[in-house]
Structure formats: C-alpha cells, structure tokens
C-alpha positions as CSV (number, residue, x, y, z in Angstrom):
1,M,-39.8,-26.3,-22.3
2,T,-42.3,-23.7,-20.7
3,E,-41.3,-20.3,-20.4
4,R,-40.2,-19.9,-16.8
5,L,-40.7,-16.3,-16.8
6,R,-38.2,-14.7,-14.1
7,R,-38.5,-10.9,-13.2
8,V,-35.6,-8.8,-13.0
9,S,-35.4,-6.8,-10.0
10,R,-31.6,-7.2,-9.1
11,A,-29.2,-6.7,-12.0
12,L,-25.1,-6.1,-11.3
13,I,-23.1,-4.5,-14.3
14,S,-19.7,-4.9,-14.9
15,V,-18.2,-4.1,-17.9
16,S,-14.8,-3.3,-19.6
17,D,-16.3,-2.5,-22.7
18,K,-18.8,0.6,-21.8
19,S,-20.4,0.8,-25.4
20,G,-23.9,1.0,-24.7
21,V,-23.9,0.2,-21.0
22,V,-25.1,3.8,-20.1
23,E,-28.5,3.5,-22.3
24,F,-29.1,-0.2,-21.5
25,A,-28.7,0.3,-17.6
26,R,-31.4,3.4,-18.2
27,S,-33.5,1.3,-19.3
28,L,-33.7,-0.9,-16.6
29,A,-33.9,1.3,-14.1
30,A,-37.0,2.5,-16.0
31,E,-38.3,-1.2,-15.4
32,G,-37.6,-0.8,-11.5
33,V,-34.4,-2.6,-11.7
34,E,-32.0,-2.4,-8.8
35,L,-28.7,-1.3,-10.1
36,I,-25.2,-2.9,-8.7
37,S,-21.9,-2.1,-10.0
38,T,-18.2,-2.0,-9.4
39,G,-15.4,0.9,-10.2
40,G,-15.4,2.5,-13.6
41,T,-18.8,1.4,-14.7
42,R,-20.6,2.2,-11.1
43,K,-19.3,5.6,-12.1
44,A,-20.0,6.1,-15.6
45,L,-23.9,5.2,-14.0
46,A,-23.3,7.5,-11.6
47,D,-22.4,10.3,-13.6
48,A,-25.1,9.5,-15.5
49,G,-27.4,10.4,-12.8
50,L,-28.6,7.0,-12.3
51,P,-28.8,5.2,-8.7
52,V,-26.4,2.5,-8.7
53,L,-25.3,0.4,-5.6
54,E,-21.0,-0.2,-5.4
55,V,-20.4,-3.3,-4.9
56,S,-18.4,-2.7,-1.7
57,E,-22.2,-1.8,0.0
58,V,-23.9,-5.0,-0.6
59,T,-20.5,-7.3,0.4
60,G,-19.5,-5.3,3.3
61,F,-15.9,-5.3,2.2
62,P,-13.8,-2.7,0.1
63,E,-12.5,-3.4,-3.6
64,M,-8.6,-4.2,-2.3
65,M,-5.4,-5.6,-4.1
66,D,-5.4,-3.2,-6.5
67,G,-8.9,-4.7,-8.4
68,R,-8.2,-8.5,-7.9
69,V,-10.8,-8.7,-5.1
70,K,-14.0,-7.4,-5.3
71,T,-16.7,-9.6,-6.2
72,L,-15.4,-12.7,-5.5
73,H,-17.8,-12.8,-2.2
74,P,-21.1,-15.3,-0.9
75,K,-23.6,-12.1,-0.9
76,I,-22.7,-12.0,-5.0
77,H,-21.8,-15.7,-6.0
78,G,-24.7,-16.5,-3.3
79,G,-27.0,-13.9,-5.0
80,L,-26.5,-15.6,-8.4
81,L,-25.8,-19.4,-7.6
82,A,-29.2,-19.8,-5.4
83,I,-32.1,-21.6,-6.6
84,R,-34.8,-19.3,-6.0
85,D,-37.6,-22.2,-4.8
86,N,-34.9,-24.7,-3.0
87,A,-36.0,-24.1,1.0
88,D,-32.3,-24.6,2.0
89,H,-31.2,-22.4,-0.7
90,A,-33.7,-19.8,0.6
91,A,-32.8,-20.2,4.4
92,A,-29.2,-20.2,3.5
93,M,-30.0,-16.7,2.4
94,R,-32.0,-15.6,4.9
95,S,-29.6,-16.9,7.5
96,H,-26.7,-14.8,5.8
97,D,-28.7,-11.8,4.2
98,I,-28.2,-12.6,0.5
99,K,-30.5,-10.8,-1.9
100,P,-30.8,-12.9,-5.3
101,I,-29.5,-10.8,-8.6
102,D,-31.3,-11.9,-11.6
103,L,-29.1,-9.8,-14.0
104,L,-25.7,-10.2,-14.7
105,V,-23.8,-8.3,-17.4
106,V,-20.2,-8.7,-17.6
107,S,-17.3,-7.6,-20.2
108,L,-14.1,-9.0,-19.4
109,Y,-10.8,-7.4,-19.5
110,P,-9.6,-7.1,-22.4
111,F,-6.7,-8.9,-22.3
112,E,-7.0,-10.0,-25.8
113,A,-6.5,-6.9,-27.0
114,T,-3.7,-6.1,-24.3
115,V,-2.0,-9.3,-26.2
116,A,-2.3,-7.4,-29.6
117,K,-1.1,-4.2,-28.3
118,G,2.6,-5.7,-27.5
119,A,1.8,-4.8,-24.2
120,D,5.2,-6.7,-21.5
121,F,4.3,-9.6,-19.1
122,E,3.3,-8.0,-15.8
123,T,0.8,-5.8,-17.9
124,C,-0.8,-8.4,-19.6
125,I,-1.2,-10.7,-16.7
126,E,-2.6,-7.9,-15.0
127,N,-5.3,-8.0,-17.6
128,I,-6.5,-11.2,-16.6
129,D,-9.9,-11.3,-15.7
130,I,-10.7,-13.0,-12.5
131,G,-14.2,-12.0,-10.9
132,G,-15.7,-11.5,-13.9
133,P,-15.0,-15.4,-15.4
134,A,-16.1,-16.3,-12.2
135,M,-19.6,-14.4,-11.9
136,I,-20.2,-15.8,-15.7
137,R,-19.7,-19.2,-14.9
138,A,-22.0,-18.9,-11.6
139,A,-25.0,-16.8,-13.8
140,A,-24.6,-19.7,-16.6
141,K,-24.8,-22.5,-14.4
142,N,-27.8,-20.9,-12.6
143,H,-29.4,-19.8,-16.0
144,A,-32.9,-21.3,-14.5
145,E,-33.2,-18.5,-12.4
146,V,-30.5,-15.8,-14.0
147,A,-30.0,-14.1,-17.1
148,V,-26.4,-13.3,-17.8
149,V,-24.9,-10.9,-20.7
150,V,-21.5,-11.0,-21.9
151,D,-21.9,-9.2,-25.4
152,P,-23.6,-5.4,-25.9
153,S,-25.5,-6.8,-28.9
154,D,-27.4,-8.6,-26.8
155,Y,-28.5,-5.3,-24.6
156,A,-31.4,-4.7,-27.2
157,V,-32.8,-8.7,-27.2
158,V,-32.7,-8.3,-23.2
159,L,-34.9,-5.3,-23.1
160,A,-37.2,-6.3,-25.8
161,E,-38.1,-9.3,-23.5
162,L,-38.5,-7.3,-20.1
163,K,-41.0,-5.1,-22.2
164,Q,-42.9,-8.1,-23.9
165,H,-43.3,-10.3,-20.2
166,G,-43.5,-7.2,-18.1
167,G,-40.3,-7.1,-16.7
168,A,-39.3,-10.9,-16.9
169,T,-37.0,-13.3,-18.9
170,T,-37.7,-16.5,-20.2
171,L,-35.9,-19.9,-19.9
172,A,-35.4,-19.8,-23.9
173,L,-33.6,-16.8,-23.4
174,R,-31.7,-17.3,-20.6
175,R,-30.2,-20.7,-21.9
176,K,-29.7,-18.5,-24.9
177,L,-27.5,-16.4,-23.2
178,A,-25.8,-18.8,-20.7
179,A,-24.4,-20.7,-23.6
180,K,-22.9,-17.7,-25.3
181,A,-21.2,-16.5,-21.6
182,Y,-20.0,-20.5,-21.4
183,A,-18.2,-20.4,-25.1
184,R,-16.9,-16.3,-24.2
185,T,-14.7,-17.3,-20.7
186,G,-13.9,-20.6,-23.3
187,V,-12.4,-18.6,-25.6
188,Y,-10.6,-15.7,-22.9
189,D,-9.2,-18.9,-21.4
190,T,-8.1,-19.9,-24.1
191,A,-6.2,-16.6,-25.3
192,I,-4.5,-16.9,-22.1
193,S,-3.4,-20.6,-22.3
194,N,-1.8,-20.2,-25.8
195,W,-0.2,-16.8,-24.6
196,F,1.5,-18.5,-22.0
197,A,2.6,-21.2,-24.3
198,D,4.2,-18.7,-26.5
199,Q,5.9,-16.9,-23.3
200,L,7.4,-20.5,-22.4
201,S,8.2,-21.1,-26.1
202,D,6.5,-24.4,-25.6
203,P,5.3,-25.3,-28.8
204,A,3.6,-28.6,-27.8
205,P,2.0,-27.9,-24.2
206,A,-0.1,-30.9,-22.5
207,F,-4.0,-28.8,-22.7
208,R,-3.9,-26.7,-26.5
209,A,-7.1,-25.1,-26.5
210,I,-8.8,-23.3,-29.9
211,G,-11.5,-20.6,-29.9
212,G,-12.4,-18.0,-31.7
213,H,-15.3,-15.4,-32.6
214,L,-17.8,-15.8,-35.2
215,V,-16.5,-13.8,-38.2
216,E,-20.1,-14.8,-40.3
217,P,-21.8,-18.0,-41.0
218,L,-21.6,-19.2,-44.5
219,R,-24.1,-20.6,-46.9
220,Y,-22.8,-23.6,-46.7
221,G,-19.6,-26.0,-46.1
222,E,-17.4,-28.3,-48.3
223,N,-20.4,-29.5,-50.2
224,P,-24.1,-28.3,-50.5
225,H,-25.0,-30.4,-47.7
226,Q,-22.8,-29.3,-44.6
227,S,-23.6,-26.6,-42.6
228,A,-20.7,-23.8,-42.2
229,A,-19.3,-21.3,-39.9
230,F,-16.3,-18.7,-40.4
231,Y,-14.6,-18.0,-36.9
232,R,-11.6,-15.9,-36.2
233,T,-9.2,-16.2,-33.3
234,S,-7.2,-13.9,-31.3
235,D,-3.7,-14.8,-33.4
236,L,-2.9,-11.6,-35.8
237,R,-1.2,-13.9,-38.1
238,P,-1.8,-12.3,-41.6
239,G,-4.0,-14.7,-43.6
240,V,-7.6,-14.6,-44.9
241,A,-8.7,-14.5,-41.7
242,T,-7.0,-11.3,-40.8
243,A,-7.2,-9.6,-44.3
244,R,-9.6,-6.9,-44.8
245,Q,-12.0,-7.6,-47.6
246,V,-11.8,-4.5,-50.3
247,Q,-14.7,-5.5,-52.8
248,G,-16.6,-9.0,-54.0
249,K,-19.3,-11.3,-53.1
250,K,-19.2,-12.9,-50.0
251,L,-16.5,-15.6,-49.3
252,S,-18.4,-19.5,-49.3
253,Y,-16.2,-22.5,-46.9
254,N,-13.9,-23.4,-50.1
255,N,-13.2,-19.6,-51.1
256,I,-11.6,-19.5,-47.4
257,N,-9.7,-23.0,-47.6
258,D,-8.3,-22.3,-50.7
259,T,-7.5,-18.7,-50.4
260,D,-5.6,-19.8,-46.9
261,A,-3.6,-22.4,-48.7
262,A,-2.5,-20.1,-51.5
263,Y,-1.3,-17.2,-49.0
264,E,0.6,-19.7,-46.7
265,C,1.9,-21.2,-49.5
266,V,3.1,-17.9,-51.6
267,A,4.6,-16.6,-47.8
268,E,6.8,-19.1,-48.3
269,F,9.1,-16.9,-51.2
270,D,10.8,-13.9,-50.2
271,P,9.2,-11.2,-51.4
272,Q,12.5,-9.0,-51.0
273,R,14.4,-11.8,-53.2
274,T,11.6,-12.5,-55.6
275,A,8.0,-11.7,-56.6
276,A,6.2,-14.9,-56.2
277,C,2.6,-15.9,-57.5
278,V,0.2,-18.9,-56.5
279,I,-2.8,-19.9,-58.1
280,V,-5.3,-22.9,-56.1
281,K,-8.2,-24.2,-56.9
282,H,-10.2,-27.1,-55.0
283,A,-7.7,-27.0,-52.2
284,N,-4.2,-27.8,-55.0
285,P,-1.9,-25.7,-56.6
286,C,-2.1,-25.4,-60.1
287,G,0.4,-22.9,-60.7
288,A,3.5,-21.6,-58.3
289,A,6.1,-20.1,-59.6
290,E,8.5,-16.8,-59.3
291,G,9.9,-13.6,-61.3
292,A,11.0,-10.5,-61.4
293,S,7.9,-8.4,-61.1
294,L,4.4,-9.9,-60.1
295,I,3.0,-9.8,-64.0
296,E,6.2,-12.2,-64.7
297,A,5.4,-14.5,-62.0
298,Y,1.7,-14.7,-62.4
299,R,2.1,-15.8,-66.1
300,K,4.4,-18.0,-65.9
301,A,2.3,-19.6,-62.6
302,L,-0.7,-19.6,-64.9
303,A,1.3,-21.5,-67.7
304,C,1.4,-24.8,-65.5
305,D,-1.8,-24.9,-65.7
306,P,-4.3,-22.6,-67.7
307,V,-7.0,-24.8,-67.8
308,S,-7.2,-25.4,-63.9
309,A,-6.4,-21.6,-63.2
310,F,-10.0,-20.9,-64.5
311,G,-12.4,-19.9,-61.1
312,G,-9.3,-20.3,-59.3
313,I,-7.6,-18.1,-56.3
314,V,-4.5,-16.4,-56.8
315,A,-2.0,-15.2,-54.0
316,V,1.1,-13.0,-54.6
317,N,3.4,-11.9,-52.3
318,R,4.0,-8.2,-53.1
319,K,1.7,-5.1,-52.9
320,L,-0.2,-5.8,-55.8
321,D,0.0,-3.3,-59.3
322,A,-2.4,-2.8,-61.7
323,E,-0.4,-4.1,-64.5
324,A,-0.4,-7.8,-62.4
325,A,-3.9,-7.1,-61.8
326,R,-5.5,-6.3,-65.5
327,A,-3.6,-9.4,-66.3
328,I,-5.1,-11.6,-63.3
329,T,-8.4,-10.0,-64.1
330,D,-8.1,-11.5,-67.9
331,I,-9.6,-14.9,-67.0
332,F,-12.2,-15.4,-64.3
333,T,-10.7,-15.7,-61.2
334,E,-12.8,-15.8,-57.5
335,V,-10.2,-14.4,-55.1
336,I,-7.1,-12.2,-55.1
337,I,-5.1,-12.1,-52.0
338,A,-2.2,-9.8,-51.4
339,P,-0.2,-8.3,-48.7
340,E,-1.3,-4.5,-50.7
341,A,-2.6,-3.2,-53.4
342,S,-2.1,0.0,-55.3
343,E,-5.1,2.6,-55.4
344,E,-4.7,1.7,-59.1
345,A,-4.9,-1.7,-59.1
346,I,-8.0,-1.9,-56.4
347,A,-9.7,0.3,-59.4
348,V,-8.7,-2.3,-62.0
349,V,-10.3,-5.0,-59.9
350,G,-13.3,-3.1,-59.3
351,A,-14.5,-3.3,-62.7
352,K,-15.2,-7.0,-61.9
353,K,-17.9,-7.0,-59.5
354,N,-17.8,-10.1,-58.0
355,L,-14.3,-10.6,-57.4
356,R,-13.2,-10.7,-54.2
357,L,-10.0,-8.6,-53.4
358,L,-8.1,-9.3,-49.6
359,I,-5.5,-7.2,-48.3
360,A,-3.8,-9.1,-45.9
361,D,-1.7,-5.6,-44.7
362,G,1.8,-8.4,-44.4
363,L,2.7,-12.1,-44.8
364,P,2.4,-15.2,-42.6
365,D,5.8,-16.1,-41.2
366,P,5.7,-19.9,-42.9
367,R,8.7,-20.8,-40.4
368,A,6.0,-20.3,-37.1
369,A,3.8,-22.5,-35.5
C-alpha cells in the first residue's frame, strides 16, 4: 500500500466534546488549513481568535429547525464524498461550486450521557445526532481522500502526521481513522436502538445490536494463545464493567469472566434480608452461602470447598467491612468485589499488593434482562 498522501487544505470541525479542539484547530490554522464550523464549535474557535467560516456561509442556507438541519447539504456532502481524480466528480464540483473538504472532525451529540442522566423522552430524542453520523460515514467511505476524526485522542496523531508529511495525511492513517469512525457510529446507533427497545418494553426486538468502547486490551484470552480485549457498553448495570478498581494489578480475561459470574450470582441474595458471599473459581461457584454477617457468610461459603477457593474470586452483597476483609485475605484470593467497602476494609485489602478490590456502587438487578 502506497502512502497516497492527501494534503489537508480545508477542515470541517463540529464537536459536542470541545476538549482540546481550540488547540487542535489553532495548529491546523498554522498549517494554512481553512476552518469551517457550526454553532457552538464555531463560536469557541472564533472566540479564540481563529478565522473560521460558518457552515451557512458555505451552503448558502441558514441553520434551521432548531439545529436539526445545518450540514445536510450537497456543498458539505459533495465536498466529503467527491473522488478528486474522477473527471465526472470534478465536473460536478465545478458546476455546483463545491469545494473539497479534506478533514472532518466530529464528536456526536451526547446521547449516551443524556440517557445516563435520566433525561425525559423528548430530551433524549433531541440528543440523537443526524448530521454528525451522516458526515462521519461520508468521510469514512471516502477515506481514500478524506481524514475523519471522531475521538479527541487522535488530534495529536493527525497533527504529527501533517508535520511529518508537509501538511498531508497518509492512506494508512485515513483507513485507521475510518475504521474507528464506523465503529463509533455503530456504537452510537446501538445505544439509540437499545434505548428505544427499553422505552417500548420490548425484550426481543427484531434486531439487537451490541456495541461498546475499549476499556483496555488484555494480555490474552481464556487461554494464552487467544487474543482478548475488554469493552464497556453504555449500560450502567453495576458489575465488573462499571466497577471502580481500588487497587491491585490489572484484571485478566478469566478474572473478568469469573468476577462477573460471582457478582451476578451474589446479587440473587437480597442484602436487606441477609448477608451473602459467593466464591467462584474457573467459572464455577465453589462456595455460596448466606449468614447474619459477611464474615459468617464468607466462612460458610469457604467451607463448601476450601481447596478450590484458593486463588478464587470473592463477591459479597453488602458493604465490605474490616472483619470480613481480614478473613477473605487469610488465603490467596484474586479479586474481591463488593457494592461498597469501609476505609478500614480497603486498608486491610491494601496490605495484599496484587489483590484486586472492585467497588461496584450497587448490585445488579437479577430480574433485569
């Protein structure tokens, strides 16, 4: 694959997440890149003293319908989709006064965050981005010509490449950015479709999508010859994916799998009724018990199979206290997961350097899908 350098002369920037965007745009302007933007992003760039065109100056149409229509226009999509060395495309651009857009920078309306805040139905609907995904998909399709950025963490990568190649991007980078762009719109649409299914109380929609973002790559999968990575969906169900790791080394694939199984199992025990503990080893519960206190529940669970519990995962359904923490750390344990933990319990576990402690801030609802 040749480098197929494409110079960036014109960039359209429209972001809901404005972290680092002014600095990024300033660096682009210093490279001689013409900036186009929309609404709040344009204001942020203009307030920073950067020369920036409003999209309406390019399209000849004002933003309308409360911002629902602003970038859905041939002068935008033609600039993103035109194949530069295609004679027919070039003729159409000349005929309709369409200028190429070489770099697209978009972060989508914060639909996932809006849902997570418990917003009402209409607010969630208005936070469904239309123009953003349309532009992203257009630019990604035409990655042979256009670079598309959907993640602020890629700003530095793009700037480094522009500096290295005299203001141009390589095909290798454009393909990598396009792959991420399609994944981002896929995850976004997944969140929307699953939210709609929840709103309709539909447990079995005709199409069910699953999408998430990378938490971290894992050293290997269930077995050493397998690759693996850990992804988090927009679902806020308490558990290993949303828990805060207080201490200990990184989780492995098997740690994650077993911790999830243990915590889902212990959540079957109502903490208002009884304390409970589940110990899992190699995807199988080797102990499960309830008791008047966590230490009593743990000792009963351990008694089920004390040999298999060595190096296992311990899940409890109540706030981890120091007494229970001392008992659990008496033998080698890989992970402890709890809805809460006292400061004294955290200190007890902290004496075991490699022992992972996860605080989940709640229990998963065992009745939920």
